[in-house]
BAVEX-85695 format. One record per residue (C-alpha): residue number from 1; residue in one letter; x, y, z. Coordinates in pm, 1 decimal, decimal comma, m for minus. Layout:
<site seq="NUM" type="A" xx="X" yy="Y" zz="Z"/>
...
//
This chain:
<site seq="1" type="M" xx="0,0" yy="0,0" zz="0,0"/>
<site seq="2" type="Y" xx="123,0" yy="349,8" zz="m87,8"/>
<site seq="3" type="K" xx="61,5" yy="666,0" zz="113,6"/>
<site seq="4" type="I" xx="67,5" yy="989,1" zz="m87,9"/>
<site seq="5" type="M" xx="95,7" yy="1315,4" zz="104,0"/>
<site seq="6" type="T" xx="31,8" yy="1637,3" zz="m89,8"/>
<site seq="7" type="P" xx="56,8" yy="1996,9" zz="32,9"/>
<site seq="8" type="G" xx="m244,7" yy="2225,6" zz="65,1"/>
<site seq="9" type="P" xx="m278,3" yy="2606,7" zz="71,6"/>
<site seq="10" type="T" xx="m85,0" yy="2759,7" zz="358,5"/>
<site seq="11" type="Q" xx="83,6" yy="3084,4" zz="462,0"/>
<site seq="12" type="V" xx="451,5" yy="3093,4" zz="360,0"/>
<site seq="13" type="A" xx="679,5" yy="3157,9" zz="656,4"/>
<site seq="14" type="E" xx="921,4" yy="3451,9" zz="650,0"/>
<site seq="15" type="N" xx="1232,1" yy="3230,7" zz="664,1"/>
<site seq="16" type="V" xx="1104,2" yy="3038,6" zz="360,6"/>
<site seq="17" type="R" xx="1058,8" yy="3362,2" zz="165,2"/>
<site seq="18" type="L" xx="1412,7" yy="3467,5" zz="256,8"/>
<site seq="19" type="A" xx="1552,1" yy="3132,2" zz="148,8"/>
<site seq="20" type="R" xx="1372,0" yy="3151,9" zz="m184,9"/>
<site seq="21" type="S" xx="1518,6" yy="3498,1" zz="m248,6"/>
<site seq="22" type="R" xx="1872,2" yy="3358,3" zz="m258,3"/>
<site seq="23" type="E" xx="2049,1" yy="3274,6" zz="m581,9"/>
<site seq="24" type="C" xx="1950,9" yy="2923,6" zz="m689,5"/>
<site seq="25" type="T" xx="2176,7" yy="2653,9" zz="m829,4"/>
<site seq="26" type="N" xx="2055,0" yy="2395,1" zz="m1079,3"/>
<site seq="27" type="P" xx="1905,9" yy="2109,3" zz="m871,7"/>
<site seq="28" type="D" xx="1965,4" yy="1859,3" zz="m1152,1"/>
<site seq="29" type="L" xx="2343,0" yy="1903,0" zz="m1133,7"/>
<site seq="30" type="D" xx="2411,9" yy="2044,5" zz="m789,5"/>
<site seq="31" type="E" xx="2590,7" yy="1776,1" zz="m584,7"/>
<site seq="32" type="S" xx="2499,5" yy="1940,3" zz="m254,8"/>
<site seq="33" type="F" xx="2130,2" yy="1941,4" zz="m350,4"/>
<site seq="34" type="V" xx="2138,5" yy="1572,2" zz="m449,2"/>
<site seq="35" type="E" xx="2289,8" yy="1488,0" zz="m111,2"/>
<site seq="36" type="F" xx="2041,6" yy="1714,3" zz="67,4"/>
<site seq="37" type="Y" xx="1752,2" yy="1551,0" zz="m120,9"/>
<site seq="38" type="K" xx="1874,2" yy="1204,7" zz="m17,8"/>
<site seq="39" type="E" xx="1909,8" yy="1305,3" zz="348,1"/>
<site seq="40" type="T" xx="1565,5" yy="1469,8" zz="346,8"/>
<site seq="41" type="C" xx="1402,1" yy="1154,7" zz="207,8"/>
<site seq="42" type="E" xx="1574,1" yy="945,3" zz="475,9"/>
<site seq="43" type="E" xx="1458,3" yy="1186,1" zz="747,4"/>
<site seq="44" type="I" xx="1099,2" yy="1168,7" zz="620,8"/>
<site seq="45" type="S" xx="1115,8" yy="788,3" zz="635,5"/>
<site seq="46" type="R" xx="1219,4" yy="812,1" zz="999,4"/>
<site seq="47" type="L" xx="936,7" yy="1056,2" zz="1074,8"/>
<site seq="48" type="L" xx="687,6" yy="818,0" zz="914,9"/>
<site seq="49" type="H" xx="837,0" yy="521,4" zz="1107,5"/>
<site seq="50" type="T" xx="900,8" yy="321,5" zz="790,9"/>
<site seq="51" type="D" xx="1197,4" yy="128,5" zz="658,6"/>
<site seq="52" type="N" xx="1070,7" yy="178,5" zz="304,2"/>
<site seq="53" type="E" xx="1224,6" yy="430,1" zz="67,3"/>
<site seq="54" type="T" xx="1056,7" yy="773,9" zz="63,1"/>
<site seq="55" type="L" xx="1049,3" yy="984,8" zz="m252,1"/>
<site seq="56" type="I" xx="961,7" yy="1351,0" zz="m292,7"/>
<site seq="57" type="L" xx="761,3" yy="1387,3" zz="m612,2"/>
<site seq="58" type="G" xx="890,9" yy="1710,5" zz="m759,2"/>
<site seq="59" type="G" xx="712,0" yy="1692,0" zz="m1093,3"/>
<site seq="60" type="E" xx="793,2" yy="1544,5" zz="m1433,3"/>
<site seq="61" type="G" xx="1146,3" yy="1457,6" zz="m1541,8"/>
<site seq="62" type="I" xx="1303,5" yy="1764,8" zz="m1696,6"/>
<site seq="63" type="L" xx="1655,1" yy="1658,8" zz="m1797,4"/>
<site seq="64" type="G" xx="1755,0" yy="1444,7" zz="m2097,0"/>
<site seq="65" type="L" xx="2107,2" yy="1309,6" zz="m2146,0"/>
<site seq="66" type="E" xx="2277,1" yy="1128,3" zz="m2433,0"/>
<site seq="67" type="A" xx="2612,8" yy="958,3" zz="m2375,4"/>
<site seq="68" type="F" xx="2703,3" yy="894,5" zz="m2742,3"/>
<site seq="69" type="C" xx="2526,4" yy="1192,2" zz="m2890,9"/>
<site seq="70" type="G" xx="2626,8" yy="1191,4" zz="m3260,1"/>
<site seq="71" type="G" xx="2337,5" yy="1378,2" zz="m3421,7"/>
<site seq="72" type="A" xx="2143,2" yy="1391,3" zz="m3090,9"/>
<site seq="73" type="A" xx="1809,7" yy="1348,3" zz="m3270,3"/>
<site seq="74" type="I" xx="1619,0" yy="1200,1" zz="m2976,2"/>
<site seq="75" type="P" xx="1700,7" yy="1448,2" zz="m2694,5"/>
<site seq="76" type="L" xx="1664,8" yy="1745,6" zz="m2928,7"/>
<site seq="77" type="E" xx="1325,6" yy="1626,6" zz="m3051,0"/>
<site seq="78" type="L" xx="1212,2" yy="1593,4" zz="m2688,9"/>
<site seq="79" type="L" xx="1343,8" yy="1942,5" zz="m2617,1"/>
<site seq="80" type="F" xx="1173,5" yy="2095,2" zz="m2922,3"/>
<site seq="81" type="H" xx="840,1" yy="1944,6" zz="m2814,0"/>
<site seq="82" type="N" xx="886,1" yy="2066,1" zz="m2455,0"/>
<site seq="83" type="S" xx="886,5" yy="1708,7" zz="m2324,1"/>
<site seq="84" type="I" xx="1206,5" yy="1791,0" zz="m2136,5"/>
<site seq="85" type="K" xx="1346,2" yy="2122,8" zz="m2021,4"/>
<site seq="86" type="R" xx="1719,1" yy="2072,4" zz="m2067,5"/>
<site seq="87" type="V" xx="1961,9" yy="1848,8" zz="m2255,9"/>
<site seq="88" type="I" xx="2314,3" yy="1731,7" zz="m2171,5"/>
<site seq="89" type="L" xx="2503,6" yy="1587,3" zz="m2468,2"/>
<site seq="90" type="N" xx="2827,5" yy="1392,6" zz="m2463,1"/>
<site seq="91" type="D" xx="3056,3" yy="1233,0" zz="m2718,2"/>
<site seq="92" type="Y" xx="3410,2" yy="1105,4" zz="m2670,0"/>
<site seq="93" type="D" xx="3485,9" yy="1173,1" zz="m3036,2"/>
<site seq="94" type="Y" xx="3659,0" yy="1512,8" zz="m3033,5"/>
<site seq="95" type="S" xx="3528,2" yy="1602,0" zz="m3379,7"/>
<site seq="96" type="I" xx="3165,6" yy="1539,7" zz="m3275,9"/>
<site seq="97" type="Y" xx="3224,2" yy="1753,9" zz="m2969,1"/>
<site seq="98" type="C" xx="3367,7" yy="2030,4" zz="m3191,8"/>
<site seq="99" type="F" xx="3058,3" yy="2015,1" zz="m3411,9"/>
<site seq="100" type="W" xx="2819,8" yy="2068,3" zz="m3120,6"/>
<site seq="101" type="E" xx="3041,1" yy="2327,2" zz="m2952,6"/>
<site seq="102" type="S" xx="3055,7" yy="2526,6" zz="m3278,0"/>
<site seq="103" type="V" xx="2682,2" yy="2503,1" zz="m3341,6"/>
<site seq="104" type="L" xx="2605,9" yy="2625,9" zz="m2990,4"/>
<site seq="105" type="T" xx="2875,8" yy="2892,7" zz="m2945,7"/>
<site seq="106" type="D" xx="2968,6" yy="3001,5" zz="m3299,6"/>
<site seq="107" type="T" xx="2637,1" yy="2963,1" zz="m3479,1"/>
<site seq="108" type="D" xx="2672,7" yy="3247,5" zz="m3729,9"/>
<site seq="109" type="A" xx="3018,9" yy="3135,4" zz="m3841,5"/>
<site seq="110" type="F" xx="2900,8" yy="2777,0" zz="m3877,4"/>
<site seq="111" type="S" xx="2598,2" yy="2881,3" zz="m4082,2"/>
<site seq="112" type="K" xx="2819,7" yy="3096,9" zz="m4302,5"/>
<site seq="113" type="K" xx="3044,0" yy="2799,2" zz="m4371,4"/>
<site seq="114" type="I" xx="2740,8" yy="2597,2" zz="m4480,0"/>
<site seq="115" type="F" xx="2633,8" yy="2877,9" zz="m4714,0"/>
<site seq="116" type="D" xx="2978,9" yy="2955,1" zz="m4860,3"/>
<site seq="117" type="T" xx="3130,0" yy="2606,9" zz="m4897,2"/>
<site seq="118" type="P" xx="3100,1" yy="2445,5" zz="m5243,3"/>
<site seq="119" type="I" xx="2967,1" yy="2088,8" zz="m5238,2"/>
<site seq="120" type="T" xx="3218,1" yy="1925,1" zz="m5472,3"/>
<site seq="121" type="V" xx="3459,6" yy="1633,4" zz="m5473,2"/>
<site seq="122" type="N" xx="3752,8" yy="1876,2" zz="m5447,1"/>
<site seq="123" type="E" xx="3597,2" yy="2024,9" zz="m5133,4"/>
<site seq="124" type="W" xx="3539,0" yy="1671,5" zz="m5002,3"/>
<site seq="125" type="K" xx="3914,2" yy="1609,1" zz="m5033,9"/>
<site seq="126" type="K" xx="3992,0" yy="1932,3" zz="m4844,2"/>
<site seq="127" type="Q" xx="3751,7" yy="1845,6" zz="m4562,3"/>
<site seq="128" type="K" xx="3885,3" yy="1489,6" zz="m4553,4"/>
<site seq="129" type="Q" xx="4236,7" yy="1626,1" zz="m4499,2"/>
<site seq="130" type="I" xx="4124,3" yy="1820,1" zz="m4191,9"/>
<site seq="131" type="R" xx="4024,2" yy="1489,1" zz="m4032,0"/>
<site seq="132" type="S" xx="4388,2" yy="1380,1" zz="m4023,0"/>
<site seq="133" type="T" xx="4528,4" yy="1710,6" zz="m3894,6"/>
<site seq="134" type="F" xx="4299,4" yy="1813,1" zz="m3607,6"/>
<site seq="135" type="S" xx="4576,1" yy="1990,2" zz="m3415,9"/>
<site seq="136" type="Q" xx="4631,8" yy="2231,6" zz="m3703,5"/>
<site seq="137" type="H" xx="4271,4" yy="2349,6" zz="m3718,1"/>
<site seq="138" type="S" xx="4025,0" yy="2540,1" zz="m3500,9"/>
<site seq="139" type="P" xx="3729,2" yy="2365,7" zz="m3333,6"/>
<site seq="140" type="L" xx="3503,1" yy="2538,9" zz="m3587,6"/>
<site seq="141" type="E" xx="3699,4" yy="2391,5" zz="m3879,5"/>
<site seq="142" type="V" xx="3707,8" yy="2046,4" zz="m3721,4"/>
<site seq="143" type="G" xx="3337,9" yy="2060,2" zz="m3639,3"/>
<site seq="144" type="F" xx="3242,8" yy="2174,0" zz="m3988,4"/>
<site seq="145" type="S" xx="3454,5" yy="1906,3" zz="m4158,6"/>
<site seq="146" type="T" xx="3273,7" yy="1645,3" zz="m3947,7"/>
<site seq="147" type="F" xx="2936,2" yy="1788,8" zz="m4044,8"/>
<site seq="148" type="F" xx="3030,8" yy="1819,2" zz="m4414,2"/>
<site seq="149" type="L" xx="3150,1" yy="1459,6" zz="m4444,8"/>
<site seq="150" type="N" xx="2847,0" yy="1327,3" zz="m4257,5"/>
<site seq="151" type="R" xx="2618,9" yy="1497,4" zz="m4509,2"/>
<site seq="152" type="V" xx="2803,8" yy="1396,5" zz="m4828,9"/>
<site seq="153" type="N" xx="2936,0" yy="1046,6" zz="m4747,4"/>
<site seq="154" type="H" xx="2753,7" yy="717,9" zz="m4803,8"/>
<site seq="155" type="S" xx="2526,2" yy="642,2" zz="m4506,4"/>
<site seq="156" type="G" xx="2668,0" yy="945,4" zz="m4323,6"/>
<site seq="157" type="I" xx="2982,0" yy="748,5" zz="m4227,6"/>
<site seq="158" type="I" xx="3241,3" yy="1017,9" zz="m4162,7"/>
<site seq="159" type="D" xx="3582,0" yy="851,6" zz="m4196,4"/>
<site seq="160" type="K" xx="3533,1" yy="510,0" zz="m4350,5"/>
<site seq="161" type="A" xx="3313,7" yy="583,6" zz="m4653,6"/>
<site seq="162" type="G" xx="3344,2" yy="773,8" zz="m4979,7"/>
<site seq="163" type="P" xx="3130,1" yy="1052,6" zz="m5123,3"/>
<site seq="164" type="I" xx="2779,8" yy="982,5" zz="m5252,0"/>
<site seq="165" type="G" xx="2805,4" yy="935,2" zz="m5629,1"/>
<site seq="166" type="G" xx="3171,2" yy="828,5" zz="m5607,6"/>
<site seq="167" type="L" xx="3485,8" yy="1027,0" zz="m5674,5"/>
<site seq="168" type="D" xx="3394,6" yy="1042,6" zz="m6042,9"/>
<site seq="169" type="Q" xx="3030,6" yy="1135,8" zz="m5964,0"/>
<site seq="170" type="T" xx="2883,3" yy="871,8" zz="m6194,1"/>
<site seq="171" type="G" xx="2648,5" yy="721,0" zz="m5932,6"/>
<site seq="172" type="S" xx="2271,7" yy="749,0" zz="m5918,7"/>
<site seq="173" type="Y" xx="2292,5" yy="1033,6" zz="m5665,4"/>
<site seq="174" type="S" xx="2521,3" yy="1337,0" zz="m5662,5"/>
<site seq="175" type="I" xx="2744,5" yy="1444,2" zz="m5374,8"/>
<site seq="176" type="D" xx="2511,1" yy="1730,8" zz="m5279,7"/>
<site seq="177" type="C" xx="2185,9" yy="1529,4" zz="m5263,9"/>
<site seq="178" type="R" xx="2178,8" yy="1549,8" zz="m4882,3"/>
<site seq="179" type="F" xx="2316,2" yy="1904,3" zz="m4855,5"/>
<site seq="180" type="N" xx="2019,9" yy="2141,0" zz="m4883,2"/>
<site seq="181" type="K" xx="2195,0" yy="2451,8" zz="m4755,0"/>
<site seq="182" type="R" xx="1889,2" yy="2654,0" zz="m4657,7"/>
<site seq="183" type="R" xx="1727,8" yy="2362,8" zz="m4472,6"/>
<site seq="184" type="L" xx="2051,5" yy="2278,6" zz="m4288,8"/>
<site seq="185" type="I" xx="2107,6" yy="2641,0" zz="m4184,8"/>
<site seq="186" type="N" xx="1750,4" yy="2656,4" zz="m4055,8"/>
<site seq="187" type="Q" xx="1811,0" yy="2343,7" zz="m3848,0"/>
<site seq="188" type="I" xx="2135,9" yy="2482,1" zz="m3704,2"/>
<site seq="189" type="E" xx="1971,5" yy="2811,5" zz="m3614,8"/>
<site seq="190" type="K" xx="1677,4" yy="2631,8" zz="m3454,1"/>
<site seq="191" type="I" xx="1912,1" yy="2433,0" zz="m3230,9"/>
<site seq="192" type="A" xx="2098,7" yy="2751,2" zz="m3138,2"/>
<site seq="193" type="L" xx="1775,0" yy="2905,6" zz="m3009,5"/>
<site seq="194" type="Y" xx="1786,6" yy="2644,3" zz="m2732,1"/>
<site seq="195" type="R" xx="2151,1" yy="2719,4" zz="m2646,0"/>
<site seq="196" type="P" xx="2082,1" yy="2805,0" zz="m2279,1"/>
<site seq="197" type="Q" xx="1916,7" yy="2465,7" zz="m2234,4"/>
<site seq="198" type="I" xx="2192,8" yy="2253,2" zz="m2392,4"/>
<site seq="199" type="S" xx="2528,6" yy="2148,2" zz="m2243,7"/>
<site seq="200" type="I" xx="2800,1" yy="1949,5" zz="m2422,8"/>
<site seq="201" type="Y" xx="3075,1" yy="1725,4" zz="m2279,6"/>
<site seq="202" type="N" xx="3371,6" yy="1542,8" zz="m2433,6"/>
<site seq="203" type="L" xx="3405,6" yy="1245,9" zz="m2195,7"/>
<site seq="204" type="E" xx="3446,9" yy="872,3" zz="m2225,4"/>
<site seq="205" type="A" xx="3107,3" yy="712,3" zz="m2156,0"/>
<site seq="206" type="L" xx="3204,1" yy="558,2" zz="m1819,7"/>
<site seq="207" type="D" xx="3340,5" yy="892,9" zz="m1701,1"/>
<site seq="208" type="F" xx="3023,0" yy="1064,4" zz="m1821,1"/>
<site seq="209" type="I" xx="2814,0" yy="823,0" zz="m1615,4"/>
<site seq="210" type="E" xx="3024,4" yy="876,2" zz="m1304,7"/>
<site seq="211" type="S" xx="3082,5" yy="1251,1" zz="m1320,0"/>
<site seq="212" type="V" xx="2759,2" yy="1372,0" zz="m1482,6"/>
<site seq="213" type="I" xx="2470,2" yy="1123,5" zz="m1497,6"/>
<site seq="214" type="L" xx="2498,3" yy="1002,7" zz="m1139,6"/>
<site seq="215" type="K" xx="2495,1" yy="1363,2" zz="m1018,4"/>
<site seq="216" type="T" xx="2171,0" yy="1450,8" zz="m1193,5"/>
<site seq="217" type="H" xx="1821,0" yy="1448,6" zz="m1052,5"/>
<site seq="218" type="R" xx="1498,2" yy="1360,2" zz="m1235,7"/>
<site seq="219" type="S" xx="1674,9" yy="1263,8" zz="m1558,4"/>
<site seq="220" type="F" xx="1647,6" yy="1023,2" zz="m1851,0"/>
<site seq="221" type="T" xx="1952,0" yy="897,1" zz="m2044,3"/>
<site seq="222" type="F" xx="1968,9" yy="756,8" zz="m2395,5"/>
<site seq="223" type="F" xx="2266,3" yy="533,5" zz="m2482,5"/>
<site seq="224" type="D" xx="2345,4" yy="452,5" zz="m2845,8"/>
<site seq="225" type="P" xx="2695,3" yy="296,9" zz="m2824,6"/>
<site seq="226" type="P" xx="2908,5" yy="198,3" zz="m3125,4"/>
<site seq="227" type="Y" xx="2773,4" yy="m111,2" zz="m3301,8"/>
<site seq="228" type="Y" xx="2908,1" yy="m440,6" zz="m3175,3"/>
<site seq="229" type="N" xx="2948,3" yy="m630,2" zz="m3502,3"/>
<site seq="230" type="K" xx="3047,8" yy="m354,4" zz="m3745,8"/>
<site seq="231" type="G" xx="3193,0" yy="m100,4" zz="m3505,3"/>
<site seq="232" type="P" xx="3552,3" yy="m120,1" zz="m3635,8"/>
<site seq="233" type="V" xx="3424,8" yy="m68,9" zz="m3991,0"/>
<site seq="234" type="L" xx="3198,4" yy="226,7" zz="m3910,9"/>
<site seq="235" type="Y" xx="3360,7" yy="426,7" zz="m3630,3"/>
<site seq="236" type="T" xx="3687,2" yy="598,3" zz="m3548,4"/>
<site seq="237" type="N" xx="3631,0" yy="533,8" zz="m3176,0"/>
<site seq="238" type="F" xx="3491,9" yy="180,1" zz="m3171,4"/>
<site seq="239" type="Y" xx="3459,0" yy="m52,8" zz="m2872,7"/>
<site seq="240" type="S" xx="3620,8" yy="m388,7" zz="m2801,8"/>
<site seq="241" type="H" xx="3415,2" yy="m672,6" zz="m2650,7"/>
<site seq="242" type="G" xx="3553,5" yy="m578,2" zz="m2309,6"/>
<site seq="243" type="D" xx="3452,0" yy="m214,6" zz="m2355,0"/>
<site seq="244" type="H" xx="3094,7" yy="m316,7" zz="m2436,4"/>
<site seq="245" type="Q" xx="3089,0" yy="m543,9" zz="m2130,8"/>
<site seq="246" type="K" xx="3217,5" yy="m270,9" zz="m1896,4"/>
<site seq="247" type="L" xx="2955,1" yy="m31,2" zz="m2026,4"/>
<site seq="248" type="A" xx="2676,9" yy="m287,5" zz="m1982,3"/>
<site seq="249" type="D" xx="2789,3" yy="m370,4" zz="m1627,7"/>
<site seq="250" type="T" xx="2806,2" yy="m1,9" zz="m1534,1"/>
<site seq="251" type="I" xx="2466,3" yy="84,1" zz="m1679,4"/>
<site seq="252" type="T" xx="2280,8" yy="m214,6" zz="m1537,0"/>
<site seq="253" type="H" xx="2439,3" yy="m183,7" zz="m1191,3"/>
<site seq="254" type="N" xx="2518,8" yy="183,9" zz="m1126,4"/>
<site seq="255" type="L" xx="2209,1" yy="313,2" zz="m1305,4"/>
<site seq="256" type="R" xx="1966,3" yy="44,6" zz="m1191,8"/>
<site seq="257" type="R" xx="1748,6" yy="305,3" zz="m1017,7"/>
<site seq="258" type="R" xx="1760,1" yy="545,3" zz="m1312,4"/>
<site seq="259" type="K" xx="1557,5" yy="588,2" zz="m1630,2"/>
<site seq="260" type="W" xx="1748,4" yy="489,3" zz="m1943,1"/>
<site seq="261" type="I" xx="1729,9" yy="320,9" zz="m2283,1"/>
<site seq="262" type="V" xx="2015,3" yy="145,9" zz="m2465,1"/>
<site seq="263" type="T" xx="2005,9" yy="64,1" zz="m2838,7"/>
<site seq="264" type="Y" xx="2240,5" yy="m171,1" zz="m3024,6"/>
<site seq="265" type="D" xx="2277,4" yy="m378,6" zz="m3336,5"/>
<site seq="266" type="N" xx="2112,8" yy="m711,4" zz="m3261,5"/>
<site seq="267" type="S" xx="2388,1" yy="m955,2" zz="m3161,4"/>
<site seq="268" type="N" xx="2399,5" yy="m1256,9" zz="m2931,1"/>
<site seq="269" type="E" xx="2688,3" yy="m1108,6" zz="m2733,9"/>
<site seq="270" type="I" xx="2504,8" yy="m784,6" zz="m2655,8"/>
<site seq="271" type="N" xx="2184,3" yy="m967,4" zz="m2567,4"/>
<site seq="272" type="K" xx="2378,7" yy="m1173,3" zz="m2312,6"/>
<site seq="273" type="M" xx="2526,3" yy="m859,5" zz="m2155,2"/>
<site seq="274" type="Y" xx="2178,8" yy="m710,9" zz="m2101,6"/>
<site seq="275" type="S" xx="1998,2" yy="m1040,2" zz="m2043,2"/>
<site seq="276" type="R" xx="1842,2" yy="m924,1" zz="m1714,7"/>
<site seq="277" type="T" xx="1673,6" yy="m618,6" zz="m1866,9"/>
<site seq="278" type="K" xx="1356,3" yy="m592,5" zz="m2071,4"/>
<site seq="279" type="S" xx="1406,6" yy="m548,9" zz="m2444,7"/>
<site seq="280" type="I" xx="1245,0" yy="m542,4" zz="m2787,9"/>
<site seq="281" type="E" xx="1385,3" yy="m615,3" zz="m3131,6"/>
<site seq="282" type="F" xx="1304,9" yy="m368,4" zz="m3407,7"/>
<site seq="283" type="S" xx="1388,0" yy="m293,3" zz="m3769,3"/>
<site seq="284" type="L" xx="1582,0" yy="17,3" zz="m3872,7"/>
<site seq="285" type="Q" xx="1651,6" yy="155,1" zz="m4221,6"/>
<site seq="286" type="Y" xx="2024,8" yy="219,5" zz="m4256,7"/>
<site seq="287" type="S" xx="2050,5" yy="377,7" zz="m4601,1"/>
<site seq="288" type="L" xx="1806,2" yy="587,9" zz="m4799,9"/>
<site seq="289" type="Q" xx="1978,4" yy="505,7" zz="m5127,5"/>
<site seq="290" type="S" xx="1995,0" yy="126,0" zz="m5097,7"/>
<site seq="291" type="K" xx="1688,4" yy="81,7" zz="m4870,9"/>
<site seq="292" type="R" xx="1885,2" yy="m149,2" zz="m4640,4"/>
<site seq="293" type="F" xx="1716,6" yy="m257,6" zz="m4318,7"/>
<site seq="294" type="G" xx="1881,3" yy="m409,6" zz="m4014,3"/>
<site seq="295" type="S" xx="1772,7" yy="m569,8" zz="m3690,5"/>
<site seq="296" type="E" xx="1840,6" yy="m370,8" zz="m3374,6"/>
<site seq="297" type="V" xx="1756,1" yy="m419,3" zz="m3009,3"/>
<site seq="298" type="M" xx="1641,6" yy="m173,8" zz="m2744,2"/>
<site seq="299" type="F" xx="1694,6" yy="m233,4" zz="m2371,1"/>
<site seq="300" type="F" xx="1499,7" yy="m55,4" zz="m2095,3"/>
<site seq="301" type="S" xx="1566,7" yy="8,0" zz="m1731,0"/>
<site seq="302" type="S" xx="1295,5" yy="m106,5" zz="m1491,4"/>
<site seq="303" type="K" xx="1221,9" yy="260,4" zz="m1412,3"/>
<site seq="304" type="T" xx="1153,9" yy="357,0" zz="m1774,5"/>
<site seq="305" type="L" xx="784,8" yy="379,9" zz="m1862,9"/>
<site seq="306" type="R" xx="700,2" yy="235,9" zz="m2204,0"/>
<site seq="307" type="P" xx="396,2" yy="326,2" zz="m2417,7"/>
<site seq="308" type="S" xx="140,7" yy="51,0" zz="m2469,6"/>
<site seq="309" type="D" xx="137,4" yy="120,3" zz="m2844,4"/>
<site seq="310" type="E" xx="511,7" yy="94,5" zz="m2914,5"/>
<site seq="311" type="D" xx="447,9" yy="m56,6" zz="m3257,1"/>
<site seq="312" type="K" xx="308,2" yy="278,5" zz="m3373,7"/>
<site seq="313" type="Y" xx="653,8" yy="435,9" zz="m3344,1"/>
<site seq="314" type="I" xx="898,7" yy="161,2" zz="m3443,4"/>
<site seq="315" type="K" xx="879,0" yy="m155,6" zz="m3651,1"/>
<site seq="316" type="I" xx="891,5" yy="m429,0" zz="m3386,7"/>
<site seq="317" type="L" xx="1017,0" yy="m767,5" zz="m3508,2"/>
//
């Protein structure tokens, strides 16, 4: 049986008004608040003479995090629809971090690069060269090269794929087929409007869990790690089997009381790592040009609420 205690109308005491006039920190990231919240819940349990855990219901979850953010489609969509109030993005890939840092802090310069840069094979070669000489270029240049190659390469694979249409541009699609400059600038500028609500980190996933996620309050985290089977082919920073196992152990143990979702390519090894969590298999289209579909798997924490009509949003296998 649950006992729910809700406040009613009452006169606010003077000391409360004084306390509320002080400068406020962000409760989702303030370590002292998280500790204070924990101690308060424990004190309430003692007052109620119960050994059960007490929770203070402070409202809906307002913070969304993504540990391998890439394009960050999911947290941004939630932010745009006001489903969450703030977003914390993270990616260990320095070039991905540079992209997001540039979009958020140097928006006009980034948009100008989109507008001014020719979408040609010669430009592809120039941007490709930046990928091998990060130290010689600014974060804006590194971030833009990452963005450029994602838009013009097959399947959006930045380092390990060639340009759409081929180097000789004799394919069915041309190199600029996914580079609508006006639409891309509009998207960048829309994201920048939410700048005060977005933070970006450049941490390894386990460090991000320890130093950021575990210090948040009322949050939801989305994990989309490098693929297990084709990771070395697709990513610059891919994971070994041991890396995947460490991540799974950390998520399922350290975040067992948190809300999270993990998505992966569907492999026996990954399913074993997350065997104690609920999951669904679903189909995902990998390439617009070739219409390739693959089987993926989504794992849920026990705290994550799932819609009853999941099949309306993804193709469940």
